[in-house]
ZAVOTI-511093 format. One record per residue (C-alpha): residue in three letters; x, y, z. Coordinates in pm, whole numbers, padded with zeros to 5 digits, always signed. Layout:
AlaXYZ;...
END
This chain:
Met+00340+02274+00115;Ser+00375+02383+00474;Met+00617+02183+00690;Lys+00638+02143+01064;Arg+00970+02103+01243;Thr+01021+01812+01482;Asn+01310+01644+01659;Val+01372+01271+01661;Tyr+01643+01042+01794;Ala+01802+00817+01536;Asp+02057+00540+01537;Pro+02398+00672+01422;Glu+02433+00384+01173;Asp+02099+00474+01015;Leu+02205+00838+00988;Ala+02530+00735+00819;Ile+02334+00531+00563;Ile+02101+00828+00502;Lys+02398+01062+00458;Glu+02559+00828+00203;Ala+02231+00781+00015;Ala+02170+01157+00003;Gln+02512+01218-00148;Arg+02469+00936-00398;Arg+02120+01054-00503;Gly+02202+01424-00499;Ile+01926+01515-00256;Ser+01927+01637+00102;Glu+01933+01409+00405;Ala+01617+01588+00519;Glu+01437+01484+00199;Ile+01522+01117+00260;Ile+01399+01147+00618;Arg+01075+01316+00499;Gln+01022+01031+00252;Gly+01073+00780+00534;Ile+00826+00962+00758;His+00571+00965+00476;Leu+00614+00590+00418;Ala+00573+00523+00792;Ala+00264+00744+00807;Met+00100+00573+00510;Ala+00186+00225+00642;Asn+00008+00306+00968;Arg-00288+00501+00829;Val-00635+00373+00906;Trp-00844+00406+00593;Gly-01213+00496+00608;Glu-01314+00215+00375;Pro-01179-00133+00306;Leu-00926-00184+00028;Phe-01156-00435-00141;Ser-01523-00345-00152;Arg-01636-00677-00297;Thr-01616-01019-00138;Phe-01616-01350-00316;Glu-01779-01667-00197;Gly-01506-01921-00137;Arg-01480-02291-00071;Gly-01399-02267+00303;Arg-01027-02343+00269;Thr-00711-02187+00131;Leu-00727-02196-00247;Asp-00447-02243-00495;Gly-00392-01993-00778;Ala-00615-02171-01029;Glu-00901-02199-00780;Val-00876-01827-00696;Gly-00909-01749-01065;Glu-01217-01971-01090;Val-01388-01809-00789;Val-01321-01458-00920;Ala-01433-01551-01272;Asp-01754-01704-01134;Ala-01825-01388-00933;Val-01768-01168-01237;Leu-01997-01384-01446;Arg-02271-01366-01179;Glu-02232-00988-01166;Thr-02247-00962-01545;Asp-02555-01186-01562;Thr-02739-00959-01316;Gly-02626-00645-01497;Ala-02437-00511-01193;Gly-02096-00520-01353;Thr-02167-00393-01701;Ala-02005-00069-01819;Ala-02185+00190-02025;
END
C-alpha cells in the first residue's frame, strides 16, 4: 500500500502515551498513529447509503426492549407473508 507523508502537531502527553504503547505492543509509534488516523477517517466518513436499509413502523414513542423486539418480529412476519424476505 502506498503511503503519503504528512506533518501534524500533537500534544506531548499524547505522544508519550503512544511511545509507551508502541514499546509495550512491540510496534512502531508510526503504526499506532496510522491506526488512529484510520479510526478518525472512518468515524468521519460519509457513506453513500444508510446503515439500515429497512425501516420499521413504530408506535410514535420511545420503545422498551420488549416492544422493539415485537415491532421487528411483526415486520419480519409481514415480509415473510409477502414473500419478500424468504431465502432460496
